[in-house]
KEKOL-778942 format. One record per residue: residue number from 1; residue in three letters; x, y, z of N, C-alpha, C in turn. Coordinates in nm, 3 decimals. Example, Ala and Ser with C-alpha at 12.3 -4.5 7.8 and 13.67 -1.06 7.14 Angstrom:
BEGIN
    n  res       nX       nY       nZ      caX      caY      caZ       cX       cY       cZ
    1  ALA    1.319   -0.569    0.780    1.230   -0.450    0.780    1.320   -0.330    0.780
    2  SER    1.285   -0.225    0.708    1.367   -0.106    0.714    1.290    0.003    0.787
// end
This chain:
BEGIN
    n  res       nX       nY       nZ      caX      caY      caZ       cX       cY       cZ
    1  UNK   10.016    9.514   10.415   10.157    9.439   10.290   10.255    9.455   10.346
    2  UNK   10.329    9.348   10.410   10.479    9.312   10.408   10.575    9.431   10.346
    3  UNK   10.691    9.503   10.410   10.716    9.594   10.406   10.866    9.531   10.355
    4  UNK   10.876    9.537   10.178   10.938    9.446   10.122   11.100    9.543   10.025
    5  UNK   11.152    9.535   10.064   11.294    9.617    9.951   11.408    9.578    9.922
    6  UNK   11.393    9.540    9.748   11.474    9.452    9.735   11.617    9.582    9.707
    7  UNK   11.699    9.560    9.806   11.812    9.554    9.787   11.873    9.656    9.690
    8  UNK   11.928    9.710    9.602   11.998    9.744    9.497   12.148    9.732    9.560
    9  UNK   12.234    9.680    9.443   12.423    9.652    9.436   12.445    9.653    9.564
   10  UNK   12.374    9.549    9.601   12.368    9.422    9.748   12.552    9.435    9.732
   11  UNK   12.552    9.359    9.689   12.805    9.276    9.677   12.766    9.403    9.682
   12  UNK   12.817    9.518    9.596   12.874    9.581    9.539   12.873    9.725    9.677
   13  UNK   12.749    9.737    9.748   12.763    9.810    9.875   12.850    9.751    9.989
   14  UNK   12.849    9.620   10.025   12.925    9.575   10.104   13.063    9.552   10.095
   15  UNK   13.060    9.559    9.969   13.243    9.518    9.957   13.304    9.677    9.976
   16  UNK   13.202    9.782    9.949   13.229    9.904    9.939   13.284    9.975   10.087
   17  UNK   13.153    9.932   10.155   13.174    9.912   10.321   13.278    9.962   10.397
   18  UNK   13.371    9.768   10.337   13.461    9.729   10.437   13.434    9.718   10.543
   19  UNK   13.363    9.597   10.576   13.303    9.587   10.729   13.395    9.586   10.842
   20  UNK   13.381    9.629   10.885   13.479    9.561   11.046   13.381    9.493   11.175
   21  UNK   13.366    9.415   11.178   13.263    9.360   11.265   13.244    9.432   11.409
   22  UNK   13.353    9.463   11.484   13.339    9.559   11.591   13.289    9.694   11.569
   23  UNK   13.272    9.756   11.437   13.260    9.845   11.418   13.118    9.932   11.417
   24  UNK   13.095   10.044   11.388   12.996   10.154   11.419   12.923   10.158   11.265
   25  UNK   12.827   10.073   11.195   12.789   10.126   11.101   12.597   10.225   11.106
   26  UNK   12.651   10.300   10.987   12.458   10.388   11.016   12.397   10.338   10.868
   27  UNK   12.296   10.313   10.885   12.181   10.251   10.737   12.128   10.358   10.742
   28  UNK   12.122   10.536   10.635   12.020   10.629   10.707   11.945   10.585   10.650
   29  UNK   11.857   10.491   10.602   11.799   10.468   10.494   11.788   10.310   10.482
   30  UNK   11.702   10.283   10.599   11.691   10.169   10.620   11.551   10.081   10.542
   31  UNK   11.556   10.146   10.558   11.403   10.106   10.425   11.333    9.941   10.551
   32  UNK   11.336    9.847   10.436   11.268    9.712   10.470   11.407    9.636   10.561
   33  UNK   11.511    9.677   10.577   11.631    9.632   10.635   11.713    9.529   10.567
   34  UNK   11.704    9.532   10.384   11.776    9.471   10.307   11.865    9.466   10.271
   35  UNK   11.995    9.608   10.338   12.105    9.641   10.280   12.149    9.597   10.461
   36  UNK   12.072    9.640   10.506   12.130    9.611   10.693   12.137    9.501   10.723
   37  UNK   12.054    9.377   10.696   12.064    9.249   10.711   12.223    9.221   10.685
   38  UNK   12.262    9.239   10.558   12.422    9.220   10.530   12.479    9.262   10.606
   39  UNK   12.481    9.441   10.628   12.560    9.448   10.776   12.565    9.386   10.862
   40  UNK   12.474    9.354   10.908   12.466    9.315   11.020   12.482    9.125   11.011
   41  UNK   12.547    9.038   10.921   12.567    8.964   10.907   12.757    8.967   10.964
   42  UNK   12.789    9.108   10.830   12.940    9.060   10.902   12.995    9.148   11.008
   43  UNK   12.849    9.191   11.122   12.932    9.221   11.214   12.898    9.119   11.351
   44  UNK   12.984    9.160   11.378   12.952    9.053   11.612   12.923    9.128   11.694
   45  UNK   12.897    9.099   11.821   12.853    9.136   11.905   12.880    9.274   11.945
   46  UNK   12.965    9.315   11.929   13.091    9.384   11.961   13.039    9.567   11.902
   47  UNK   12.968    9.494   11.746   12.942    9.584   11.685   12.807    9.651   11.643
   48  UNK   12.776    9.764   11.533   12.644    9.819   11.682   12.622    9.856   11.452
   49  UNK   12.444    9.846   11.473   12.386    9.939   11.374   12.328   10.066   11.386
   50  UNK   12.364   10.186   11.329   12.251   10.268   11.341   12.153   10.237   11.243
   51  UNK   12.011   10.200   11.281   11.914   10.230   11.198   11.869   10.334   11.180
   52  UNK   11.821   10.410   11.026   11.784   10.526   11.052   11.696   10.562   10.939
   53  UNK   11.543   10.571   10.978   11.412   10.614   10.840   11.321   10.731   10.901
   54  UNK   11.274   10.775   10.781   11.150   10.883   10.830   11.021   10.828   10.833
   55  UNK   11.072   10.711   10.806   10.891   10.645   10.808   10.860   10.508   10.889
   56  UNK   10.837   10.492   10.931   10.764   10.437   11.109   10.784   10.352   11.068
   57  UNK   10.679   10.230   10.923   10.646   10.152   10.893   10.777   10.094   10.887
   58  UNK   10.875   10.171   10.810   10.969   10.118   10.786   11.071   10.058   10.835
   59  UNK   11.124   10.176   10.991   11.142   10.098   11.099   11.105    9.969   11.167
   60  UNK   10.964    9.985   11.198   10.904    9.884   11.250   10.944    9.690   11.135
   61  UNK   10.931    9.711   11.062   10.982    9.607   11.002   11.068    9.574   10.964
   62  UNK   11.230    9.668   10.939   11.362    9.664   10.933   11.432    9.532   11.164
   63  UNK   11.337    9.655   11.207   11.342    9.598   11.376   11.311    9.460   11.371
   64  UNK   11.151    9.420   11.320   11.184    9.272   11.314   11.302    9.192   11.226
   65  UNK   11.267    9.241   11.064   11.401    9.185   11.032   11.476    9.133   11.069
   66  UNK   11.560    9.259   11.096   11.667    9.228   11.251   11.682    9.169   11.329
   67  UNK   11.600    9.167   11.434   11.597    9.118   11.551   11.712    9.001   11.580
   68  UNK   11.703    8.948   11.479   11.821    8.736   11.515   11.896    8.777   11.481
   69  UNK   12.046    8.869   11.481   12.157    8.911   11.455   12.214    8.968   11.601
   70  UNK   12.312    8.919   11.636   12.345    8.992   11.756   12.450    9.085   11.764
   71  UNK   12.456    9.171   11.669   12.508    9.300   11.659   12.413    9.403   11.759
   72  UNK   12.492    9.470   11.842   12.387    9.598   11.905   12.307    9.664   11.830
   73  UNK   12.138    9.690   11.837   12.138    9.736   11.711   12.025    9.915   11.759
   74  UNK   12.021    9.976   11.704   11.981   10.105   11.729   11.872   10.206   11.623
   75  UNK   11.786   10.205   11.690   11.695   10.287   11.525   11.636   10.394   11.582
   76  UNK   11.618   10.487   11.491   11.577   10.637   11.519   11.484   10.647   11.374
   77  UNK   11.424   10.751   11.454   11.255   10.783   11.341   11.328   10.946   11.301
   78  UNK   11.396   10.970   11.229   11.446   11.047   11.144   11.487   11.092   11.011
   79  UNK   11.545   11.175   10.961   11.570   11.211   10.842   11.684   11.111   10.907
   80  UNK   11.820   11.078   10.723   11.915   11.106   10.758   12.033   11.212   10.760
   81  UNK   11.986   11.313   10.761   12.014   11.450   10.788   12.022   11.520   10.931
   82  UNK   11.973   11.408   11.010   11.959   11.468   11.130   12.071   11.414   11.173
   83  UNK   12.269   11.487   11.120   12.303   11.449   11.183   12.386   11.400   11.355
   84  UNK   12.286   11.542   11.431   12.310   11.488   11.556   12.258   11.487   11.581
   85  UNK   12.157   11.391   11.558   12.067   11.312   11.635   12.208   11.141   11.568
   86  UNK   12.233   11.159   11.513   12.331   11.015   11.504   12.406   11.005   11.503
   87  UNK   12.498   11.154   11.510   12.566   11.147   11.667   12.627   11.141   11.767
   88  UNK   12.462   11.171   11.782   12.445   11.150   11.938   12.424   11.001   12.005
   89  UNK   12.380   10.927   11.936   12.329   10.788   11.921   12.489   10.689   11.940
   90  UNK   12.563   10.725   11.776   12.700   10.704   11.788   12.800   10.690   11.904
   91  UNK   12.793   10.830   11.944   12.812   10.851   12.107   12.834   10.762   12.166
   92  UNK   12.734   10.721   12.212   12.630   10.664   12.264   12.740   10.458   12.248
   93  UNK   12.724   10.433   12.143   12.742   10.325   12.096   12.919   10.297   12.097
   94  UNK   13.003   10.408   12.127   13.130   10.406   12.149   13.186   10.446   12.047
   95  UNK   13.145   10.582   11.922   13.235   10.665   11.896   13.223   10.676   11.737
   96  UNK   13.329   10.669   11.720   13.347   10.732   11.587   13.281   10.583   11.442
   97  UNK   13.225   10.670   11.408   13.117   10.574   11.299   13.207   10.554   11.193
   98  UNK   13.254   10.372   11.149   13.303   10.349   11.062   13.242   10.303   10.966
   99  UNK   13.059   10.357   10.954   13.040   10.421   10.788   12.925   10.332   10.770
  100  UNK   12.915   10.475   10.633   12.739   10.511   10.637   12.688   10.531   10.498
  101  UNK   12.558   10.416   10.504   12.516   10.445   10.359   12.311   10.396   10.397
  102  UNK   12.373   10.537   10.259   12.229   10.610   10.244   12.183   10.583   10.066
  103  UNK   12.052   10.517   10.066   11.979   10.432    9.924   11.900   10.507    9.954
  104  UNK   11.841   10.534    9.848   11.783   10.666    9.767   11.682   10.684    9.762
  105  UNK   11.651   10.531    9.657   11.548   10.502    9.585   11.437   10.492    9.703
  106  UNK   11.326   10.475    9.631   11.183   10.464    9.744   11.134   10.335    9.719
  107  UNK   11.118   10.215    9.833   11.096   10.185    9.882   10.980   10.082    9.758
  108  UNK   11.009    9.964    9.763   10.894    9.892    9.615   10.772    9.901    9.753
  109  UNK   10.793    9.844    9.840   10.676    9.874    9.939   10.582    9.973    9.886
  110  UNK   10.655   10.145    9.978   10.579   10.263    9.953   10.481   10.285    9.790
  111  UNK   10.595   10.237    9.703   10.511   10.227    9.544   10.431   10.173    9.571
  112  UNK   10.467   10.026    9.663   10.339    9.951    9.585   10.190    9.973    9.684
  113  UNK   10.221   10.050    9.776   10.112   10.006    9.918   10.025   10.133    9.810
  114  UNK    9.890   10.133    9.800    9.831   10.191    9.685    9.799   10.371    9.776
  115  UNK    9.747   10.278    9.931    9.698   10.392   10.022    9.871   10.510   10.047
  116  UNK    9.958   10.557   10.027   10.066   10.607   10.027   10.048   10.696    9.880
  117  UNK   10.047   10.654    9.775    9.989   10.757    9.713   10.146   10.792    9.590
  118  UNK   10.237   10.757    9.637   10.330   10.735    9.532   10.320   10.709    9.401
  119  UNK   10.268   10.643    9.348   10.252   10.531    9.239   10.172   10.610    9.139
  120  UNK   10.169   10.607    8.985   10.075   10.683    8.886   10.012   10.521    8.885
  121  UNK   10.053   10.428    8.925    9.991   10.317    8.868    9.847   10.273    8.913
  122  UNK    9.827   10.299    9.062    9.756   10.326    9.168    9.626   10.472    9.179
  123  UNK    9.555   10.426    9.167    9.443   10.568    9.211    9.417   10.566    9.397
  124  UNK    9.488   10.659    9.402    9.423   10.675    9.571    9.501   10.826    9.615
  125  UNK    9.510   10.828    9.756    9.439   10.954    9.827    9.624   11.045    9.746
  126  UNK    9.652   11.192    9.713    9.672   11.250    9.680    9.761   11.256    9.831
  127  UNK    9.898   11.219    9.920   10.004   11.165    9.926   10.104   11.262    9.969
  128  UNK   10.176   11.123    9.941   10.378   11.108    9.878   10.397   11.170   10.037
  129  UNK   10.407   11.142   10.142   10.482   11.171   10.249   10.555   11.001   10.267
  130  UNK   10.681   11.061   10.315   10.761   10.956   10.341   10.755   10.951   10.501
  131  UNK   10.677   11.053   10.526   10.637   11.027   10.707   10.559   11.067   10.696
  132  UNK   10.515   11.041   10.770   10.362   11.054   10.802   10.318   11.133   10.868
  133  UNK   10.380   11.134   11.008   10.396   11.237   11.038   10.388   11.377   11.024
  134  UNK   10.393   11.428   10.916   10.417   11.582   10.834   10.309   11.547   10.868
  135  UNK   10.275   11.716   10.772   10.165   11.767   10.771   10.104   11.747   10.653
  136  UNK   10.192   11.791   10.566   10.280   11.877   10.353   10.231   11.759   10.296
  137  UNK   10.119   11.734   10.206   10.118   11.604   10.125   10.157   11.705    9.968
  138  UNK   10.116   11.567    9.903   10.099   11.659    9.721    9.939   11.647    9.681
  139  UNK    9.851   11.626    9.808    9.727   11.755    9.793    9.776   11.900    9.765
  140  UNK    9.864   11.966    9.857    9.900   12.005    9.909    9.903   12.136    9.783
  141  UNK   10.083   12.019    9.731   10.166   12.082    9.595   10.089   12.086    9.450
  142  UNK    9.926   11.978    9.477    9.916   12.025    9.356    9.788   12.078    9.349
  143  UNK    9.700   12.133    9.476    9.660   12.211    9.471    9.645   12.350    9.552
  144  UNK    9.724   12.353    9.560    9.834   12.541    9.623    9.868   12.608    9.555
  145  UNK    9.963   12.516    9.511   10.112   12.630    9.423   10.024   12.703    9.258
  146  UNK   10.074   12.755    9.301   10.056   12.872    9.141   10.073   12.768    8.998
  147  UNK   10.046   12.807    8.915   10.066   12.772    8.817   10.235   12.756    8.803
  148  UNK   10.286   12.880    8.862   10.431   12.921    8.813   10.501   12.858    8.834
  149  UNK   10.482   12.814    8.985   10.559   12.757    9.092   10.540   12.557    9.041
  150  UNK   10.387   12.541    8.970   10.377   12.363    8.914   10.518   12.385    8.879
  151  UNK   10.499   12.453    8.782   10.561   12.476    8.673   10.739   12.431    8.656
  152  UNK   10.768   12.515    8.797   10.879   12.496    8.781   10.963   12.411    8.833
  153  UNK   10.909   12.323    9.025   10.909   12.181    8.985   10.996   12.054    8.906
  154  UNK   10.769   12.083    8.817   10.782   11.980    8.715   10.906   11.972    8.639
  155  UNK   10.991   12.108    8.611   11.083   12.113    8.546   11.181   12.068    8.603
  156  UNK   11.217   12.171    8.730   11.350   12.156    8.786   11.398   12.010    8.820
  157  UNK   11.329   11.958    8.926   11.276   11.823    9.000   11.201   11.672    8.905
  158  UNK   11.172   11.670    8.767   11.108   11.641    8.719   11.159   11.592    8.589
  159  UNK   11.260   11.741    8.510   11.348   11.724    8.447   11.195   11.677    8.291
  160  UNK   11.127   11.772    8.372   10.972   11.728    8.232   10.986   11.878    8.107
  161  UNK   10.954   11.787    7.994   10.963   11.904    7.859   10.803   11.945    7.885
  162  UNK   10.737   11.927    7.918   10.579   11.937    7.899   10.580   12.061    8.054
  163  UNK   10.656   12.059    8.109   10.608   12.139    8.266   10.556   12.228    8.243
  164  UNK   10.566   12.340    8.166   10.469   12.445    8.194   10.312   12.367    8.138
  165  UNK   10.272   12.322    8.001   10.169   12.250    7.998   10.093   12.182    8.104
  166  UNK   10.232   12.084    8.128   10.114   11.953    8.272   10.067   12.117    8.395
  167  UNK   10.144   12.179    8.464   10.101   12.329    8.482    9.959   12.341    8.462
  168  UNK    9.986   12.398    8.353    9.877   12.522    8.279    9.730   12.388    8.332
  169  UNK    9.727   12.264    8.306    9.593   12.198    8.279    9.606   12.127    8.437
  170  UNK    9.660   12.162    8.528    9.656   12.123    8.658    9.540   12.269    8.706
  171  UNK    9.614   12.349    8.674    9.611   12.434    8.707    9.427   12.476    8.687
  172  UNK    9.397   12.446    8.546    9.261   12.454    8.535    9.159   12.369    8.593
  173  UNK    9.224   12.235    8.538    9.125   12.146    8.614    9.073   12.131    8.743
  174  UNK    9.140   12.192    8.855    9.135   12.215    8.949    9.021   12.349    8.993
  175  UNK    9.010   12.389    8.912    8.886   12.517    8.978    8.757   12.495    8.935
  176  UNK    8.772   12.368    8.867    8.618   12.275    8.864    8.604   12.231    9.008
  177  UNK    8.713   12.160    9.120    8.729   12.092    9.216    8.863   12.099    9.229
  178  UNK    8.907   12.088    9.354    9.016   11.995    9.415    9.066   11.876    9.338
  179  UNK    9.134   11.802    9.301    9.235   11.712    9.249    9.263   11.632    9.384
  180  UNK    9.155   11.556    9.407    9.213   11.489    9.516    9.322   11.303    9.562
  181  UNK    9.277   11.275    9.392    9.361   11.200    9.389    9.452   11.112    9.272
  182  UNK    9.598   10.998    9.227    9.656   11.002    9.178    9.572   10.999    9.093
  183  UNK    9.496   10.939    9.065    9.444   10.843    8.897    9.369   10.983    8.850
  184  UNK    9.330   11.086    8.909    9.309   11.237    8.854    9.435   11.242    8.805
  185  UNK    9.461   11.282    8.865    9.647   11.361    8.830    9.729   11.272    8.707
  186  UNK    9.673   11.167    8.734    9.776   11.140    8.614    9.667   11.105    8.481
  187  UNK    9.554   11.090    8.494    9.526   11.179    8.392    9.501   11.308    8.334
  188  UNK    9.570   11.392    8.378    9.542   11.551    8.415    9.705   11.550    8.318
  189  UNK    9.768   11.471    8.364    9.923   11.498    8.258    9.917   11.407    8.146
  190  UNK    9.823   11.273    8.154    9.819   11.295    8.005    9.759   11.328    7.859
  191  UNK    9.674   11.439    7.983    9.589   11.491    7.882    9.690   11.675    7.798
  192  UNK    9.770   11.669    7.914    9.818   11.772    7.851    9.961   11.748    7.766
  193  UNK   10.012   11.650    7.779   10.129   11.602    7.678   10.052   11.518    7.525
  194  UNK   10.158   11.569    7.530   10.104   11.552    7.295   10.076   11.355    7.289
  195  UNK    9.996   11.319    7.220    9.973   11.209    7.224   10.122   11.163    7.167
  196  UNK   10.198   11.187    7.050   10.280   11.154    7.037   10.413   11.155    7.078
  197  UNK   10.417   11.280    7.171   10.517   11.242    7.299   10.530   11.124    7.424
  198  UNK   10.353   11.072    7.389   10.289   10.942    7.465   10.412   10.819    7.419
  199  UNK   10.400   10.814    7.327   10.416   10.695    7.181   10.569   10.666    7.315
  200  UNK   10.676   10.698    7.328   10.833   10.666    7.404   10.836   10.710    7.500
  201  UNK   10.946   10.640    7.549   11.009   10.651    7.696   10.898   10.636    7.822
  202  UNK   10.956   10.673    7.882   10.796   10.576    8.048   10.697   10.644    8.004
  203  UNK   10.657   10.614    8.148   10.502   10.623    8.146   10.517   10.820    8.166
  204  UNK   10.403   10.866    8.062   10.395   10.984    8.143   10.390   11.056    8.218
  205  UNK   10.340   10.998    8.299   10.339   11.041    8.436   10.465   11.081    8.561
  206  UNK   10.539   10.984    8.512   10.688   10.924    8.631   10.751   11.079    8.648
  207  UNK   10.783   11.142    8.567   10.890   11.323    8.593   10.773   11.415    8.697
  208  UNK   10.681   11.417    8.654   10.581   11.473    8.756   10.574   11.443    8.880
  209  UNK   10.518   11.275    8.886   10.479   11.240    9.032   10.637   11.261    9.075
  210  UNK   10.762   11.265    8.990   10.873   11.186    9.131   10.873   11.351    9.123
  211  UNK   10.828   11.514    9.083   10.881   11.638    9.118   10.860   11.609    9.241
  212  UNK   10.651   11.598    9.225   10.608   11.646    9.403   10.635   11.563    9.452
  213  UNK   10.618   11.437    9.466   10.746   11.321    9.590   10.922   11.392    9.631
  214  UNK   11.007   11.451    9.495   11.059   11.549    9.581   11.008   11.643    9.634
  215  UNK   10.892   11.738    9.619   10.889   11.854    9.631   10.796   11.868    9.785
  216  UNK   10.767   11.729    9.801   10.655   11.712    9.919   10.754   11.654   10.000
  217  UNK   10.866   11.565   10.089   10.910   11.538   10.092   11.097   11.629   10.145
  218  UNK   11.110   11.736   10.042   11.233   11.823   10.046   11.334   11.767   10.074
  219  UNK   11.346   11.646    9.925   11.477   11.523    9.955   11.553   11.596    9.906
  220  UNK   11.541   11.697    9.798   11.735   11.741    9.764   11.764   11.809    9.858
  221  UNK   11.672   11.883    9.960   11.765   11.965   10.050   11.814   11.880   10.136
  222  UNK   11.744   11.791   10.221   11.813   11.659   10.312   11.913   11.643   10.225
  223  UNK   11.945   11.635   10.097   12.064   11.538   10.069   12.140   11.627   10.038
  224  UNK   12.109   11.712   10.013   12.261   11.871   10.050   12.366   11.813   10.201
  225  UNK   12.227   11.877   10.263   12.311   11.907   10.442   12.365   11.741   10.460
  226  UNK   12.266   11.616   10.422   12.359   11.504   10.455   12.462   11.512   10.371
  227  UNK   12.462   11.508   10.276   12.651   11.494   10.224   12.729   11.578   10.285
  228  UNK   12.694   11.659   10.321   12.857   11.835   10.354   12.855   11.821   10.464
  229  UNK   12.736   11.743   10.546   12.770   11.651   10.727   12.842   11.514   10.746
  230  UNK   12.759   11.483   10.677   12.736   11.271   10.750   12.888   11.282   10.766
  231  UNK   13.010   11.272   10.609   13.157   11.231   10.654   13.189   11.303   10.806
  232  UNK   13.197   11.395   10.802   13.217   11.445   11.018   13.260   11.366   11.054
  233  UNK   13.100   11.206   11.056   13.080   11.169   11.150   13.251   11.038   11.179
  234  UNK   13.233   11.035   11.078   13.331   10.943   11.034   13.447   10.924   11.069
  235  UNK   13.582   10.782   11.146   13.639   10.791   11.191   13.787   10.764   11.034
  236  UNK   13.864   10.769   11.094   13.999   10.790   11.011   13.969   10.622   10.924
  237  UNK   13.952   10.618   10.832   13.962   10.474   10.761   13.788   10.407   10.727
  238  UNK   13.664   10.503   10.778   13.563   10.467   10.715   13.489   10.530   10.617
  239  UNK   13.411   10.473   10.539   13.345   10.464   10.453   13.235   10.540   10.409
  240  UNK   13.159   10.652   10.346   13.071   10.652   10.287   12.973   10.644   10.166
  241  UNK   12.922   10.537   10.155   12.851   10.520   10.016   12.704   10.578    9.952
  242  UNK   12.670   10.609    9.913   12.564   10.683    9.852   12.510   10.641    9.692
  243  UNK   12.337   10.579    9.694   12.330   10.489    9.609   12.216   10.570    9.566
  244  UNK   12.195   10.640    9.459   12.121   10.754    9.384   12.057   10.676    9.222
  245  UNK   11.926   10.751    9.253   11.878   10.704    9.124   11.792   10.775    9.062
  246  UNK   11.879   10.944    9.013   11.780   11.011    8.933   11.932   11.124    8.933
  247  UNK   11.936   11.201    8.776   12.070   11.315    8.779   12.070   11.422    8.868
  248  UNK   11.934   11.463    8.964   11.952   11.533    9.002   12.004   11.473    9.138
  249  UNK   11.983   11.370    9.247   12.011   11.347    9.303   12.191   11.332    9.301
  250  UNK   12.203   11.261    9.192   12.342   11.172    9.150   12.422   11.356    9.161
  251  UNK   12.416   11.468    9.111   12.498   11.573    9.053   12.508   11.637    9.202
  252  UNK   12.388   11.628    9.308   12.422   11.670    9.474   12.543   11.658    9.496
  253  UNK   12.516   11.418    9.467   12.644   11.370    9.592   12.745   11.445    9.497
  254  UNK   12.766   11.403    9.372   12.890   11.387    9.304   12.947   11.557    9.356
  255  UNK   12.873   11.635    9.329   12.966   11.775    9.381   12.957   11.822    9.487
  256  UNK   12.954   11.767    9.607   12.992   11.780    9.715   13.111   11.719    9.776
  257  UNK   13.119   11.557    9.679   13.232   11.507    9.708   13.380   11.581    9.611
  258  UNK   13.282   11.607    9.550   13.495   11.667    9.463   13.493   11.835    9.554
  259  UNK   13.396   11.920    9.646   13.424   11.977    9.687   13.481   11.944    9.801
  260  UNK   13.412   11.799    9.845   13.530   11.778    9.998   13.688   11.741    9.922
  261  UNK   13.671   11.671    9.818   13.817   11.613    9.811   13.908   11.748    9.734
  262  UNK   13.833   11.831    9.713   13.923   11.900    9.678   13.845   12.093    9.666
  263  UNK   13.869   12.094    9.905   13.853   12.185    9.907   13.956   12.305    9.894
  264  UNK   14.019   12.335    9.834   14.066   12.446    9.875   13.951   12.585    9.805
  265  UNK   14.000   12.732    9.881   13.860   12.813    9.838   13.992   12.903    9.758
  266  UNK   14.135   12.913    9.759   14.179   13.016    9.674   14.145   13.033    9.491
  267  UNK   14.088   13.126    9.466   14.117   13.209    9.377   14.163   13.103    9.278
  268  UNK   14.188   13.138    9.190   14.240   13.033    9.041   14.336   13.079    8.991
  269  UNK   14.340   13.191    8.992   14.467   13.254    8.960   14.598   13.296    9.086
  270  UNK   14.568   13.231    9.132   14.717   13.232    9.247   14.774   13.078    9.279
  271  UNK   14.848   13.099    9.202   14.959   12.937    9.158   14.989   12.851    9.272
  272  UNK   14.951   12.895    9.426   14.982   12.816    9.484   14.854   12.790    9.583
  273  UNK   14.852   12.724    9.660   14.701   12.748    9.797   14.759   12.767    9.922
  274  UNK   14.687   12.906    9.936   14.723   13.002   10.131   14.608   12.984   10.143
  275  UNK   14.478   12.894   10.097   14.374   12.888   10.269   14.443   12.812   10.353
  276  UNK   14.485   12.716   10.285   14.532   12.564   10.464   14.468   12.451   10.445
  277  UNK   14.317   12.470   10.383   14.241   12.387   10.341   14.268   12.244   10.266
  278  UNK   14.277   12.110   10.370   14.337   11.970   10.234   14.237   11.881   10.254
  279  UNK   14.154   11.806   10.128   14.134   11.742   10.187   14.149   11.570   10.260
  280  UNK   13.933   11.570   10.358   14.010   11.439   10.459   13.927   11.369   10.409
  281  UNK   13.917   11.330   10.264   13.897   11.220   10.251   13.939   11.192   10.083
  282  UNK   13.940   11.037   10.079   13.989   11.010    9.953   13.906   10.916    9.844
  283  UNK   13.888   10.906    9.694   13.789   10.829    9.668   13.794   10.684    9.635
  284  UNK   13.710   10.579    9.675   13.760   10.439    9.655   13.719   10.408    9.518
  285  UNK   13.672   10.520    9.426   13.616   10.418    9.316   13.632   10.561    9.197
  286  UNK   13.671   10.616    9.114   13.674   10.784    9.025   13.521   10.665    8.952
  287  UNK   13.455   10.588    8.877   13.366   10.612    8.809   13.279   10.573    8.951
  288  UNK   13.112   10.569    8.924   13.001   10.531    8.994   13.032   10.398    9.004
  289  UNK   12.934   10.319    8.998   12.938   10.163    9.008   12.784   10.150    9.013
  290  UNK   12.717   10.087    8.853   12.608   10.058    8.849   12.578    9.907    8.821
  291  UNK   12.492    9.892    8.791   12.406    9.738    8.802   12.484    9.650    8.699
  292  UNK   12.489    9.530    8.766   12.573    9.432    8.647   12.357    9.415    8.508
  293  UNK   12.398    9.400    8.450   12.321    9.295    8.350   12.270    9.202    8.463
  294  UNK   12.270    9.142    8.493   12.232    9.015    8.586   12.179    9.075    8.662
  295  UNK   12.167    9.161    8.740   12.093    9.216    8.863   11.969    9.310    8.776
  296  UNK   12.023    9.392    8.647   11.918    9.450    8.610   11.831    9.379    8.555
  297  UNK   11.815    9.194    8.542   11.686    9.105    8.440   11.690    9.100    8.636
  298  UNK   11.756    9.085    8.697   11.670    9.010    8.865   11.560    9.105    8.887
  299  UNK   11.601    9.280    8.903   11.611    9.366    8.962   11.511    9.511    8.895
  300  UNK   11.464    9.512    8.731   11.480    9.668    8.669   11.411    9.746    8.730
  301  UNK   11.394    9.804    8.861   11.417    9.921    8.946   11.556    9.953    8.926
  302  UNK   11.701    9.893    8.923   11.843    9.914    8.965   11.824   10.039    8.879
  303  UNK   11.802    9.981    8.745   11.837   10.040    8.618   11.919   10.165    8.622
  304  UNK   11.885   10.273    8.687   11.951   10.396    8.677   12.006   10.435    8.816
  305  UNK   12.052   10.302    8.890   12.097   10.363    9.020   12.294   10.378    9.002
  306  UNK   12.316   10.407    9.057   12.427   10.442    9.078   12.511   10.507    9.212
  307  UNK   12.635   10.408    9.212   12.696   10.453    9.395   12.765   10.508    9.387
  308  UNK   12.808   10.603    9.494   13.006   10.675    9.507   13.012   10.659    9.647
  309  UNK   13.120   10.627    9.641   13.175   10.610    9.789   13.316   10.695    9.804
  310  UNK   13.338   10.747    9.956   13.476   10.805    9.941   13.493   10.755   10.136
  311  UNK   13.630   10.772   10.043   13.665   10.695   10.235   13.802   10.796   10.314
  312  UNK   13.721   10.800   10.477   13.802   10.916   10.587   13.917   10.936   10.559
  313  UNK   14.034   10.993   10.552   14.124   10.975   10.577   14.172   10.960   10.711
// end
């Protein structure tokens, strides 16, 4: 299967990064290279793209796709939260970073590749690993977590109102035999959610699959680390642009951006700041940028996307 990912908010991302032809840019979630292609088109032979992904297949696909561009290209098999590795490569390329992009969406390739186990639309092994070198899988979560732990992650990461009931059904079913496939899990979830509740809203398994995927890949933990540390890599005038796809991600990005914009730690009752901490970034857009109606028609998977941007002072 060809690694394909429709780049969400493509034009908006290119504008947000304000690309300098000879600059250094990091695509922390390069995927198949959709956004990176746009970055490379705007870079000259002195510019550098640092492409990062935890999925080896994504990196290989991106390297092939971007091979024709004249800019320097560095590929890192790592998580975007590995700021030390990114900083080391940036230093080798010449110094400070002029732009960073994180597109937190799961790629179309990963969703549609049955073997990866990300989708409730296919019957596949219980996997869901973004990095196939990792040993921890969805199988371990579904068959190893206690009922309370399952209920917690399904409620917290999936924002699923039927979390406790789904966890109860999973535990009851696995007593007979391990739950080995996504098809089995999907049917258990359907059975757990009352028929009336299944008639409206998204696919009944969507929220639970999201929750398990987040847990398997520690997505929110990596995101917190990255949003806190990545702006430190930026040169003055450099920008960080982050695309989120659900409220949990967006909340983390928004809160960390706000903390960076107002770093004062003085008690609220103090009449003036005495801690001396001042913002080292500015907000590029006050409200998140969302897809246009035209993009929604072309790519329905972009519906929940939000783009937030900061610029280093």
